[in-house]
VOGUZA-935296 format. One record per residue (C-alpha): residue in three letters; x, y, z. Coordinates in nm, 2 decimals, always signed. Example, Ala and Ser with C-alpha at 12.3 -4.5 7.8 and 13.67 -1.06 7.14 Angstrom:
  residu    east   north      up
     ALA   +1.23   -0.45   +0.78
     SER   +1.37   -0.11   +0.71
This chain:
  residu    east   north      up
     MET   +0.43   -1.36   +1.76
     LEU   +0.10   -1.21   +1.56
     ASP   -0.05   -1.58   +1.58
     ARG   +0.01   -1.56   +1.95
     ALA   -0.11   -1.19   +2.02
     ILE   -0.46   -1.34   +1.82
     ALA   -0.46   -1.65   +2.04
     ALA   -0.39   -1.44   +2.36
     LEU   -0.67   -1.20   +2.24
     LYS   -0.91   -1.47   +2.16
     SER   -0.83   -1.61   +2.51
     ASN   -0.91   -1.26   +2.74
     GLU   -0.82   -0.94   +2.56
     HIS   -0.72   -0.76   +2.90
     THR   -0.49   -1.00   +2.99
     ALA   -0.33   -1.03   +2.62
     LEU   -0.31   -0.65   +2.66
     SER   -0.13   -0.64   +2.96
     GLN   +0.12   -0.91   +2.85
     PHE   +0.17   -0.69   +2.53
     ASN   +0.22   -0.38   +2.70
     ASP   +0.48   -0.58   +2.97
     GLN   +0.86   -0.50   +2.81
     ASN   +0.96   -0.79   +3.00
     ASN   +0.73   -1.03   +2.84
     LYS   +0.95   -1.28   +2.56
     GLN   +0.63   -1.37   +2.37
     PHE   +0.53   -1.01   +2.27
     HIS   +0.87   -0.87   +2.28
     ASP   +1.17   -0.97   +2.10
     ARG   +1.44   -0.64   +2.01
     ASP   +1.25   -0.39   +1.79
     LEU   +0.98   -0.68   +1.72
     TYR   +0.68   -0.59   +1.94
     VAL   +0.27   -0.63   +1.97
     PHE   +0.06   -0.26   +1.90
     CYS   -0.28   -0.26   +1.94
     PHE   -0.57   -0.03   +1.90
     ASN   -0.93   +0.00   +2.02
     MET   -1.13   -0.01   +1.69
     SER   -1.41   +0.22   +1.81
     ASP   -1.21   +0.53   +1.93
     GLY   -0.89   +0.44   +1.76
     LYS   -0.72   +0.47   +2.14
     VAL   -0.38   +0.28   +2.14
     THR   -0.37   +0.01   +2.40
     SER   -0.07   -0.15   +2.37
     TYR   +0.27   -0.04   +2.24
     SER   +0.62   -0.05   +2.31
     ALA   +0.62   +0.32   +2.40
     PRO   +0.39   +0.34   +2.69
     PHE   +0.31   +0.73   +2.67
     LEU   +0.14   +0.64   +2.32
     ILE   -0.15   +0.44   +2.55
     GLY   -0.43   +0.63   +2.50
     ALA   -0.35   +0.82   +2.19
     ASP   -0.60   +0.82   +1.90
     VAL   -0.38   +0.63   +1.64
     ARG   -0.54   +0.79   +1.36
     THR   -0.32   +1.15   +1.46
     LEU   +0.02   +0.99   +1.45
     THR   +0.23   +1.12   +1.12
     LEU   +0.54   +0.96   +1.05
     VAL   +0.69   +1.23   +0.84
     ASN   +0.40   +1.31   +0.58
     ASP   +0.31   +1.00   +0.60
     GLN   -0.03   +0.94   +0.82
     ILE   +0.06   +0.61   +0.91
     GLY   -0.14   +0.60   +1.22
     GLN   -0.44   +0.65   +1.01
     ARG   -0.32   +0.45   +0.75
     ALA   -0.35   +0.11   +0.99
     TYR   -0.68   +0.24   +1.16
     ASP   -0.84   +0.17   +0.79
     THR   -0.62   -0.10   +0.68
     VAL   -0.75   -0.34   +0.97
     ARG   -1.10   -0.17   +0.93
     ALA   -1.12   -0.29   +0.59
     VAL   -1.02   -0.64   +0.64
     PRO   -1.24   -0.93   +0.77
     GLU   -1.20   -1.02   +1.16
     GLY   -0.88   -1.28   +1.19
     LYS   -0.71   -1.18   +0.84
     ILE   -0.41   -1.05   +0.78
     ALA   -0.34   -0.69   +0.60
     ILE   +0.02   -0.60   +0.52
     LEU   +0.08   -0.22   +0.52
     GLN   +0.42   -0.09   +0.40
     TYR   +0.63   +0.27   +0.55
     LYS   +0.96   +0.38   +0.58
     MET   +1.10   +0.41   +0.88
     PRO   +1.47   +0.46   +1.02
     LYS   +1.63   +0.13   +1.18
     PRO   +1.69   +0.21   +1.52
     GLY   +2.02   +0.40   +1.53
     THR   +2.00   +0.52   +1.13
     ILE   +1.87   +0.80   +1.00
     GLU   +1.80   +0.65   +0.62
     PRO   +1.43   +0.55   +0.59
     ALA   +1.39   +0.19   +0.52
     THR   +1.09   -0.02   +0.47
     LYS   +0.89   -0.17   +0.73
     LEU   +0.62   -0.41   +0.70
     SER   +0.33   -0.38   +0.91
     PHE   +0.10   -0.73   +0.95
     GLU   -0.24   -0.63   +1.15
     THR   -0.52   -0.82   +1.18
     ARG   -0.87   -0.74   +1.39
     ILE   -0.97   -0.95   +1.66
     GLY   -1.29   -0.86   +1.83
     ASN   -1.27   -0.46   +1.91
     GLN   -0.90   -0.45   +1.91
     GLY   -0.70   -0.34   +1.59
     CYS   -0.35   -0.52   +1.65
     GLY   -0.02   -0.57   +1.45
     VAL   +0.35   -0.69   +1.44
     THR   +0.59   -0.49   +1.24
     TYR   +0.94   -0.53   +1.15
     TYR   +1.25   -0.41   +0.89
     GLU   +1.22   -0.58   +0.54
């Protein structure tokens, strides 16, 4: 899914972000898998499965005591464009309360930091 997102971003960033935000687009949404993106200049979320987060500064997002948004931003900023970095964190699976390991595969294409996460 991340490979498809990279190709879409390289082809047309505006169209790609629109496709990522379309919950019915099965290329970029499959159950709890989806593409998320944020702008590397100002940290603003440009794509996410929860539309209310669009425009929020990713660097301010926390998960319990984990500064997950800042970690995601720093992870993408630290790798060369097009290289994939892996970020690990804990989050309950849908419908549960026990934290489970989740992996986020992230990259930077142009001014967009994007990724796809899944439960290990």
